[in-house]
Structures are given as structure tokens and as C-alpha cells.
N, C-alpha and C positions, 0 to 999 in steps of 0.2 A: 245709210249712218250719219250722212251730212246732217240731214236737218235736225237730229235728234240731240245733236253735241250742243251742252251748253258751255262755252267755256268762262263762267262766272264760277262756276263748282269749284272749290276751293281757297276760293279769293278773302272768305271771310272765318272767324275763329268756328272751329267744330259746333257744330247744331245738329246733332243726330238725335235721334228718341233715348230714354231712358232705358240703358242694355235690360237685358233677363236672361235667364239661366245662365251657361256657363258664363255668356261674354259677359255677366255683372262681376266677374271676377276680375277680370283683367286690370291692369293698373297700367296708366300711361305719363311717363315720367315729362316727355320732350314735350316739344310744343306743340296742343292742340288747334293747328291752323294748318292749312293745304298749301300756303305761302304761292301761289297760283296766280298766274294774274289773266285776263283777258284781251290783251292786245293781238294786234295781228300778227301774225305767225304763217312759215313757210315750212314743210315736213322737212327737217332738217335742216332746213336753212339757217344762212349768218345772221339774220337779221329780224329783227321784233323790232314791236313801234305800237306803245301805251300810253296813255293818260300817266302825269308822274305828279303826285304827293309829297315823294320823299320818306315815304312810310319803308318799313324794314320789312323782307329784304328785298323785292323787286322793285320796288321804287313807285310802286302799285298802291292805294287802299288805303286801310287805318291804323295800322300800329305801328309800334314801336318795338325795339328790340326784343325780341324774346327767346329763352334757351328750355325755360319748363313751365310748364302749365298753361295758361290761358293768355295769351298773347295781351299786353299791355294796350290801350287806344292811344295814340298820338295824335289824332282827328276824330272830331266828333261826327262828322259828315265824309262825304267821299265828296275830295275837291281836287284841283289840277290846278299846278302854273304854266303847265303847255304839254308836251307830247314827248316824251323822248323815243332813243332807240337801243337797242341790245337787252334786252332783259335775262333773269334766271329764269328759270320756272321749279318751284314746287321745294326750294333749295330751304336752307334755314344755317344758322349760325355762322355768316356770312356777313361781314362789316359794310363792305364796298360792292357794290355790282354794277359798271358798266352806265346805263343812263345817259346815253352820251347825246351832244347835240339837241338841245331840247327847243323845240316849235312853240313860240306864244303866241296867237294871233289877240290881238289888245283893241281896244276902242281908247285908251288911258295913255297918259305921257309915259317914255321909256324910262321915264324916272321910279315906275310903277311896277316894272319887271321883277318878277317874282312872287308877285302874292297870287295866291291861291283863290280861284273862284270855287265855288260849289258847282258840283258837277248836277242836273239836273235829269238829265234822260243820258241813257246807254244803251248799245246796243253791240252785239258780238257774234260773228260765225267765223268758223275756221276762216283765217286769210284777212279778216274784215272787222276792225273797231272804229265804231263811233257814238261822241259823247256830243251834248249841247253843255258850254258853260251859262252858266247864271248872267252872264254879261252878253248873252243872247248870239254867241256865237256856235254855229254847228259845224264839227269837226269829224271827218272821217277822214280813216287811214289803212292803208292797205299793203303788202310786202310780197318782193320777188325775192329767190334765193340769198342774193344781195346787193336789195334797192328799196328803197321804199318810196309811195307815193302818198302825199296829205291833202285833204281837198277839205277847204273851208269856205263856209258859205256867211256870210257876213250881213246883219242889219244895215241899215243907214246910216252912215256918220260921216263927218268931217275929215274924219283922221282915223281912219283905220292902219293897222299895219299888222307883217307879221315879221317875229322877231326870232333870229336863231342864234341859240347861246351856244357857243363854241366852246365856253370854258367850265362849263356845268358836270358834274361827273360824280356817281353815290348818292350816299341817302343823305336826310335830316335827322341824323341820329350821331351821338356824340364820336369824333373820330369816322367819321364816315363817308365823308368826301373826299373825292379822288379829283387832285390837283394834276394837271399838266403838267409834262416839265416842260416841255416847250411848244409851240404852238406856230401856223403859217395862214395866214388868208388873206385872198385876194381876187378883186372880181376880174372877171377877164372877158366879160363883154355882157349888155344890155341880157338883165334876166337872167346872166350867170357864173358862176363863181365854182372857186376851188379850195382845198385847203385840208391841212392834215394838223391832228394832234397827236402827243405823242404821250400817252398814259401806262403808267406801270409798263414800261420800255417798250409798250404797243404802239407801232405808228399807225393811226388810224385817218386814212385820208376819205375825202370826201369832193364828187361834184354834184350842186345843187342847181337846179333851174326852175325857176318861176316864173309863170304868166300873168302878168300884171301890167298892162297896155298904160301909161299915163302914171305910173305910181313912180315915187323916187326909190330908187336902190343906194344904199350906204353903208359904210365900215361905221361902228360904233365900239369906244372904249370907254370901260368905267362909266356905264349908263349916259355919255356923252355923245354925240353924232361928231363925223367926222367928214363932212361937205367937202367932195372933192378927192378924198383920199381913195385910193385903190387896193392898197396893203396894209398887212398887218404882220409884226413877227415878233415872237417873243421867243427868248431863251432862258432857260437855268431858272425858269417859275417855281416861288418856295411858295409855303401856304402866308404868310405876309407879304408875299408883294403880289400875290396875284388878283387882279382885278378884272371882273367880266368884261367878256368882248365878244365881239358877232358882229353879225350879219343882217340887214333889214329891210323891208321893203312898205313905203308909206304910201297913203294919198287917200283921197274921198272913197267909198264906197254908196254904193247905189243898195237899195234893199232886195237880198237876194244873189248879191253879187258873188259871184265863185273864183276863187284862188286857189293854182293847184301848184306844189312844190314837189319837185322828182329831187330824187337823193339816188345815188350812185355810191356805194361804201368798196373800198379796198383796205388792203392791208399790206400792198405791196406800192402805193403813191399815187398820185393825182391820175395821172395818166390812166393805168387800172381800172380807176374809180369811174372815168369820162367812158372807158369801152363797156362797164358794167352796166352805167345809165341808159348809151346806145344798142347796148345787145338786149336789156332787160324791159324797155322803156320808150326805146324808140330814138329819144334825143331831140335836137332839133324844136325842144318848145311845144311840140304838138301834145294836146290834151290826154293823158294816159290811162287816168285814174280807171275808167271800166274796163279799157281792154285787160289792165292789169289783175284787177280783183276778178275779173272772170277766169282768166289765165289759173291763177292760184287757185280759183274757185274748184276749177275742174282739176287739177292735181290734187285738192284734198279730197275731190269724192273717189278720185281714182283710191287713193290709199284708206282712206275710213272706209270703201266698199269691200278691201279684203275680207272685211269678219262681218258676219249677220248672225241675229236670233230670233228665234220667235217666242213671243213672251206676248202676252197681251196688255201687258202692264206701259203703259209708258212712261213711267217715271223710271222704270228697270232699265227701259228701252233707251234712257235719255243718259244712267249710271253708265253703260257699260257703253254706249257712243263717247262720251265724253271721255272715260280711260282712257278708250283705243286713243283719241284725239291728244291726251296728254301723254301718250305713250312714245308719239311721233313727232313730238317738238323739238325734243336734245338728243343726241348733240350736235353742235352747229358744224357740218361737213361745210368746207370752205375751199375746194379743191383750185391750186395755182395760187394760194393766199399766204402762205408761211410767210410772216415780217421776219424769221429770226434766219432763215436758210435761203440761198439763191436758188437752189433749183424749183423746178416746179414741180407738180404732183399732188399727191393727196395731202388735204391738211385738215386739222379738225380740234375745236376748242370747245369748252362748254363740259367737260367729262368731269361732271359735278355729283357723286365720282363714280368711281368704279366702283366702291363698297355700296353704293346704293342702286347701282344698277345691272351687276355682273349676275346678277340670279334672278332675273326676269323681264328686263327691260333688253339687255343684248339677245337673247335667245328668241323673244317676240319680232324683233329688229328681226334678226337672223331669216325665223320663219316667213316673215313677210316680204320684206324685202333686200334678197340675200345682196343681190349686188351691191347693196350702202352697207352693209356689213364688212362686205368684204374692201371697201375704201375705207372704211373705218379702219379696218386690220392691218392697213397697209398705212395708214397715216401714223398709225400707234408705233408702227417699226419704224418709220421715218424718223417720227419725235426720237424713238430708243437710237437713233442710228445718229442723230444730230446732238444729242443732248446726254446719252449715256444711260438713259433707265426707260423702260418701259413706266407711262404713269399711273399713278392712281388717280389723280385728279389733275386736269389741263386745263386753266382758262385762256380770256387773251389777255394776256399778258407774261412778261418775261420773269423767271427765275423766284414766281411767289408760289405761295398757296397749292405746294406739292400733295397735302394729306400722308403724308406719308406713315403718321401715326394709326388714320383707317384699319389699313391692309398691307398686306404683302404679295408677289404677283399673283393679282388679281386679272392681269390683262392674259396669263397664262390660259385661265380656263375658257376665256371667249375664244382666243385661238386654238384649242385644242379641240373645241366643238367644230368649229370651220374645218380644221383639218380631219375631223371623224369624217364629216360630212363630204369631203373632198370636193368643195365647193372650187372653180377655176380663178386665177387670179393673183394667187400671193407663191413668192419664190419660199417653197418652203426651208432648203438650207439657210437661206439668208434669216428665216424666223428663227430656227434653230439655234442661232450665233446669240440672238440677244435674247431670246427664252433663257439660253443656260449663263449670258452673262448679266443678266436683271438677277436671278438666283443667288450670285455672291455677293450683292450690295447692301448696304444698311443691315437689317435683319438677319438676312441672308450670311452674312459672314459670321456672327456669331451663333449659327445655326449650326454651320460646318462646323465650327471650333466645338462647341459646346454639347452639339446636338437636340439642344433647345433653345427658345429667346425669349425674351419678355419684350410688349406684352405677349405671352403666351397664345393669345387667339394668332400671332401671327409664325406661332409653329406649326399651327395645322395649314395655316394660308402655304408657308414654303413647301412642308410636304408635299400637298396637293398639287402647288406647283411644277415639282418635280412629277409626280405623276402626268401630269398635263403634257408636260416637255418630254417624257417617253414616249408619247403617242407621236409629235413630231418627230423624233429619232426613228421611230418605230417605220414612219414613212419613209424617210430616206434613207432608211437602211444602216444607221449608226448605230450597229448592236453593242460597241462599247459604251456607247453613252444610254442605250436602254440599261445595260445592266447597271452601270453608274447610278442613272439615275431612281433604278428601281429599290435600289440600296437607300437608298436618300427620303425617298417616297414613303418608307417603312418609319420614319422617325416620332410621327405623330402621336402614336402611342405613349411617347415619353408627357405630353401633356396632361394624360390624364392620372387623377391620383387613384389611389385606393378605395372612395367613395363612389368611384363612378364618375364623377365630374371634373373640370378640368379642375387643373392645382390650383391653387390663391396666387394671384399675379395683378397685375394693374390693367384696366379696360378703357376701349376709347368707347363709353358710354355702356350702361349696362352693367350685368357683373356676368359672373361665370356660371351662371343658369342660362343668360341668354346666349352665350356663346358655347354650350356645352352639347347641343343637338344639331350641330352641323351634320348636313349631308357629306362622309366623308367618302374615299373608295371602296373604302374596307366596311361597309357598315355591320358585317357578321361579326368581326374583332371589336367593332364600339359595343355592342350590345354586348358582346361576353366582359370585355372590359366593366360594364354595370352591373354583371351577375346573371346575366341570363336576361329571355325576355319578358319573364315575370317582372323582376328586380327594372329594368328598362324604363316597361310601361309605367309601373309605377313612379318613376322618377317624370316620366311625362306628363301622367295626372297630375303630379303634385305642382308641377311648372304652369300647367295650363287649369289649374283652378278647379279640378272634378271634387265635387264635396266642399268647396272651401264658401267662406261667405262674400256677397257685396261687398266692393270696398267702393271707396268715393275717389272722384278724379281731383288731381290740384285745381287750384283755382289761379287766379289772378295772383303773382306775385307770391308763391308758396313760402313759408317759411323753412329755413334748413331741419328744424324738426318734422315737419309733416312729410318733407322727402326723405329723408333718414328711414322713417317708418314705413312710407311705400317702398323703398330700397329693398329694405329688409325682408318683403315678401318672397321676393325672387320670381318673380311671376310673368307670364306671357303679356307683351305691351300693347297688345290688339292690336298688333303689327305696326305700332309707331317705334319699330327699332327695328334695322335693316336685321340683322343676325337673328332675328326671330322669323325672319318671310320663308324658312324652310321646315322650320321644325314642323308645324303639323304632320309633316310628308314623314318624319322618322320612324310613327310608329308603323308606317308598313313593314319596316324591317325588323319587328317584333311579330308581325303577324295579326295586326291590329288595324286593316283600312276603317275598320267600325269608327274608331278615334278620330281617325284623320278626316272622316265625314263629318262628325258631327262639329270639331271644331271649325274646320272650313265652310262647314252652313252656317256656324253662327258670326265669324266674321263677314261672309259675302251677304248676307241677309242682313246684319246690321251696325257693321261701321262703315258703309256707303251708303250717299244716300243723293239727295237733288237739295237743289239750294245751294247758297253760297258757302254755306260750311258742312256741306257734304261730303268732306275729308277729316279723316280721323288725325290725322297729322302732315308732316311734311311730304309734298307728292315725291321730290327728291327726283326731279327732272326724268319724271314717268316712271321710277320704280316702283311707286305703291301703286298706280294706275295698273301697271304690267302685270302686276301680281294679282287685280282683281281680273283681268281678261283671263288669264292663265285658269286661274281657280274656278272662277264661273263657267268656262267650258269642260271641267273636269280633267285637264291634262295640264300636269304642272314638271316643268323643266328641272333637271337635276345639272346644275351648268359643270361642265368641262367634261361630263360624262356621255354626254349625247345619248340620251337619256330620258323619258317622258313618263312621270307616274300616273295613274290613271284615279279617278273616283267620280263622285255623282257630278255628273252637271247638274248647273242652276238652270238650264233651257231645255224644253224639249226637245229643240232641232237646232242645231246649229250647224254653220257653214264660215271655215276658214281657206280664203287662195294661198296657196302655200306653190314653191317651186315648180312640183311634177304634176301641179295639180290644184282640184278642192278636194279638203278633208270635210269629209258632212261628219256630222258627231249627231247619230239620231235616237232614241228614248224609246223603250216600251214600259209601261207600267209607273209613267213620270205624274207626277201630283207637285201643281205651281206652289213653289214652295215660297212659306210665310218668315216674316222676323218672329223671333219666341217659337218659333214652329218644329215638329222636329225633322231630322235630319232622314235624306233618302239614302238608301245604301246598293251598292251594284250587285245583284246576282249572278251576271255572266256578261262578258265581252264577245263581240264575233268584229273581225274586219277582214271588209272583201269578204263576208259569207261565211267566213275559217274563225271556230270559237278560238280565244287565247286562254291559255290556262296561265297566265301571267298576268301581273298588275301592273303591264307598263307599256309603253311602246317605245322601240329604236327612234335614234332622231333618223335614221334612213326611212325608217317606215310613217313616221310624219310628214317630211319633205317629200315623200314620194304621194302623200294625197291617198285619199281612198273612201271607204264607208265604214264607219267605226259603228255599231250598235249597240248601244248600252241598256239592257234590262234593268230595271230599279226594282225596289221592295220598301216596304218600311220597316224590314228588320234585317238585323247585319245575315250575310250568308258564309258560306264556307269558301267564298271567291275571296282571293288574296292573301289567305290566310297559309298558305300550304308553299305555293311556288311564290317566292319575294322577292324583291329586285333583285337586281345582279349585284353580288360584291365581291370586287376583285381585288383581290393582296397585290400588293406591289409587282411590277412588271418582271421584278430578277426572281421571285420567287414562284413563277408559275403563270402567268397570264400570256396566253399564245399572242403572239406579234399581230395575228392576225384581227383578236381581238382590240388590240389597239389603232390598229392601222384602217382595218376596213370601216366604210359607209356603214 
């Protein structure tokens, strides 16, 4: 897969072929841009590095702030004023995100720092980014888990320089700058410097080394050199008092002269940053670029090699490989790096957010690298231990952006799956304390008092959170809590009105139709609330646009009237809204896997493409890309329920390396799918030679691996129409404890 990854997919506004058929009826109000960046990354690493233009929201690219429709343009061409560290991946609606320690190779005076040069050539692969600026300087960057190496190749010039700006952060949009609260920077030897900036309450330390024999090493402040100065200290910085400051090396360059900078980062001080540099880059001033790039490449090859697909289409291979790559970038796992409490152990940031990733990304992470999921779970529990809440979102920032409006109790689904799988490395008594405590906070308090809370989608979250917590309570043998949680898990039915939809409420993006088809733990009751199979399928058909006319997507800066008309459609948002992600599989609980096949086929074949505009919307830390990986494999996770629903694969044959071995997915009767073409339908499924009379795998079956043989045909069959996915009522009303606690 490594060679097929294109990190540039998703960096431009959506540019896909005009949709046809059912896909032409879907309407996307959210930004039509992937918001990814092509910078150097490490699987679940702490550090990324990329060209910096100041554009929204990653700091890379062309676009201004965008929350609806096509993004407005901020820059006409790809430009860079330098190369920054720490970027988000695929997120939206965020005003400022990192981009610290900008490195600028210059052939001009320091007064010109901040000038944006046009990028005339770019190259990227997992773990590596390169760009040539119109100034003639070639930049190459690679990263380790907590480190970065820059290599700059200069043309001949009498006064070349490499400038590091310690004061920069954020974006070139209104109110988009991040101002350091305080900063300290000092030179500690020839070619060596250390410093720390405190940004949004997080102390980010760096150790930097540069091999530039004969070049001068200097500090600078307000674009003025400080000859002989060895230290800068700033406290209580405000936007009105901030002046740029940093470090530079300068001297004459011969044509082709190479300058290498090595960075070690830490959230726990310069001593730990120095140790990181030595551990990951060798330290001592020795060139490290090629060795670090090679080591990171091998780690990416290992991760990307966990999935393989058989297709004659190089474009489809690229789409799949890149989706898998984008699924492995976030969250940032940074063991022993918590800046907010003194104990060592797991720490994670860039959960942006659980709302985006809990349905698809976290189950994929658990399937491919279960040990990293356990690490993340322990980090979440440590955050709850220190801060009092399991986070919905978590940044490298103190006390900000908790994203509480998006959802409640979403970590509970993740932990329930790990518990059901029986993965080692978690103390479930400890986890149960925090699961229980978290459910009684914020929206959970109102749920306990009134039996319902608003936004009413949180009622579904909290009820399901209680059901997930019952799984953990059953594992540790606390039958009192199992019974208590079971009763509270049944309260989700109060969220639905007599029309079978959620009651009127406020919403975090979308509306009642987008949230009404969530896969709850008791889908038989959900279908009954809609009036039975026929009525439920009819509601889904209306939502997905069966029989509807094609729609027009919002353009740049759509007006209020255009947006209101679109929202009034109450339509599937073409995968550009998180609550819609699992809705296509709701059909399976009403005995209509053929409808699931139709919808999923049109999404997979028409909503993902090659090129910079190949994503239909925000990738959201890999949540969207993970959806593609699962859906195209024909296996889709039901988060929190240790369940995987089966559907027609988009590949003749595929392979997934899981903890227990290899899951091979083979087909008979396969026809290479095409955009606008008909969907294929499952006729039968065999697992290790035994016919399955059900349209799902348990988590234990998937994680053990095996041979899944899927027979396909052009027309729907009886498969999946009678034996439906399991529908479990609340534990107190009869689910055996073995069903809750056994992998």
C-alpha cells in the first residue's frame, strides 16, 4: 500500500465527477474540502511538519475560513512562508491549530521574514514532505514520533540563512493567531539551542541542533539581530506586546550546500526534549535525515501493509491506500508527555474529536493495532482521573475546546468494544469508576433527573453509554450496576416522537433526520417505534433520496436562503456529516440489505476520488477515510456493540491483518464496480467453510481472522432478510451477562 499513498488527496476543494443516480440526490451543507495536509507524519505520532501558508485549518494550502459550501480562496497559488510543526488532519470549524516553530530558509534580510514564496515543486509520501520555493531553496522534512528533521539545499548565495520563529502559531485568518503566553530561548553551544513556549496553557519545549560549520548563530527579536546575546525570556505576552523572536543561523552558501536541522520536542521540558532528540535522531550533531526517513518509512510500510486489496485500477488502489494512511495519522499518542500532571504513563491529544472517530476510526485502530487502542484507552482514563471527565475532544491545550455540544459518553463505546474483545492491559475496575462518574456529568445530570436531555441526540448518547457501561460492569461482576445501568439504558426511547423520528430539539449540525437512524443497542424496538419494517424502510428511503430529484450543492459563500432550502430536504449528506455515517446499515435491521448495498455502493464509487479534491468533505482525523476502508471491505463496525455488519465488498479479494492472524475476504461472482453502475448483492457468506445464516460477524470472529467467502450476484437474494443483526434490549430486561462480557 505504501507506494500507492497520495498525501495530497483532500488538500483542495472537492473535485469529483458529477454524481449520478441516487448519489445525485444527496446534499452536503458542510465544507466541501478534505482539510488534510501533505506534510510529514508518523503513525499516531506526536509531531507533523509541513509547508506553512497560514491557510485554514491546517496552515497548509489555499483556503480561507469555511463552514459551509465550497471554501473561499485565501491564496491564488500554493505558497509558503516557511515550514511549521504540529498540524491537525482533516478537521474543520477550528480557528487556530498549532503550526509552531516555523523554519524559514531565506536568501533575503531578516526584515523580509514572513514573505510567502510560491511553491514550484512538491513531493510527499508517508513520513516525508519536500517542496522547492521560488527562491530556489529546496526543503525536505521527515519526522519521528516526537522529533523532526529538516534538510535545506541552497543555491549559491553570499548571505543565506535559516530562521526559526518561536513566536508564530495559528492561522492567517481573523482571530486565528496563537499568542505564546510566555517563552524562554537560549543557545547552549555551537549549533545547539533549547527553548520552551507556553501556548494555550501547554508548555512545548524544543531542543534544536544545526550543522552549519562557519555560519553565525544568533538570537533575534523584532526582526533585529542580537549579536552576543545567548538568551531571551518573555513573560505575560499579550497580542499588543508580542514581537517576533527566535533563532537563526546565517552565512555564505555554495551551490547545493545542505543544511540540516534536528528537533526534539517535549511537553515536559527541555531536558526531555534533549533526550527525545538523542533517542530518535542520535544527537551529537551527526546528520540524521536519511536514517530517520528510512526508519519512519519502514514503520509506515508495516502499518499500511496490514490491508491489501486486489483491483486492476491504480486509481482505486490509490484511494484505498490513502484512506488507510489518513486513518493512521491521528490521534497523537505521546507517552510520558502529559504537561498537565506529573505522573508518567500514557497521554494523547488531537482527539478531534470522539464524535468524528468513534464510529469508524477507533474500530479500525483496534482491529489493526490493538495495542495502540489500549494505549489510547489508558490515556483517556488518565485524563478522566486528572480532569474529571472522559473527553469528547482533546487538544494540546489546557482547559479549552472540550467539544461538549457534539456528544456525550462517546468514549464509552470505545471502551465497551475493548472490554468485549477481552484485550489485555486495562484495569476494568478503574475504568468502570470513570465510566459511571462521567455519565452523571453535564447532560447526564439532566438525563438522570428528567429521563431526557437536549440536544436530544445526547439522550441517545447517554442511554447507549449506560448500555456500554453495563458491559464493563458485567465483566467485573458488579451485578448491582448491571441492573442499574440496564434500566437507564432503556431511556433512549423517550427521544422519539409518534412520527418515528427524534422529537424536536436543537442539533449540533444536521437535523432530526440525520440523527434519527443511529444504530442503537435495541434496533428491534427502534424499528417498532417507526411503525414496523415497511414504515422504517420508507423513512430511510425518503432520507436517502430514493425517487427524489437531483439537487444542487452549495457554492462559495452560499446565502441563507440557499442553505435553508437545502436543510429543508432532510436528506442524507453524502457522508459529509458524522451522524449519517452508520445510517446506510440501518436498513439491515428491517431486513433490507439490498438497500444498504445500493447506498454504500454509490458512496464508495462516487464520493471518493484521486487528486487533491478527492474527498467529499472534512476527513475529520481519519473518520471519513476509515469509513471508506470498512465500507469498501464489505465489513462495517457497530461501535460499542462488538459487531460487524456484512455487505458486498468493493474488491474481488482483500486481506486484513488482525490480532489473531489474517482475515481474508474473497468473493465469487464479483464484477468490478463502476460509478453509476449497479450495486452487487450478497447471495451467501461462508466463514472458514461454514455457511453463515446471519449478516454479521462478532468482534471476536473478526479479530481472530479467518477466510470469509462472499458470493455475489446482480440481484438481491434472501440473504440477510430473515436472520437480522442482533438487537439487545437493556441488560436489566433480559440480556445474559455472558452476552455482555464475553468476547
